[in-house]
N, C-alpha and C positions, 0 to 999 in steps of 0.2 A: 541345495538340492530341493527340488519340488516333488512332493509325493502326495498321493491320496491316502485316506485312512485305510487301515487294514480291514478287510471284509471277509467274513466266513459264511459258509452255507447255512441257510435256514434249517437244514436237516441236523445241524450240530446243536441246536437249541442253545442253552446257556452253559454248555460244557466247554472245558478247556482242552478238549481232546479232538482237535480238528486241524485242518490246513487253512491258512489265511492267505489272502492274495491282495495285492495293491499295485498301482502303477507308480513308478518313480523315474524321473528323467528319461521318459520315453521307453522304459523297459517294464516288463511285468515281473513282480517279485512274489515269491511264495515262501512261507515259513510254517512250521508247526507252532500252534499256539502255546504249547507247553515248553518250547525250546526256541525262543525268539532270536537267539544269537546266530543261528544257521539260516541263511537266506539264499535261496536259489533265484538267479536272475535269468530271464530269457526275453526274446523279442516278442512283440504282440503277434506276429505271424506264426512263430513256432508254438506259442501258447494256444492260438486259435486252432492250429492243426491238432494239437494234443486234445483239446476239448472236443473236436470232431470225433476223435477216436474213442474218447470216454463216452460220448453220447451214442456211439455206434456199438458200445458194449465190448470193445476190443480188450479192455483191462478188467472185465468182470471176474475173471479167474484169479485175480490177485487180491480181490476184496473179501472182507469178512462181513457179510450182511446180517450176522446173528447178533451183533452188538446194538 
C-alpha cells in the first residue's frame, strides 16, 4: 500500500485534537488524531466537493469556534 504521511491543519497547532488527512492507493483518508483506528476513505473528487462546501461555509453551523 502506497500512502502519504498524515497531515493536519496548521490551526491545530501541536494538539492531538484534530482531523488528519492523507492519500493512500488513490483515495483520500481521514481520521481523528486521538482515535487513529477509525479511518474514513473517499475519492479525491468527493473530498474536493466536500472542501468546496467547507470553504463556502456550508458546515459552519456544526462547528464550535470557541475552542
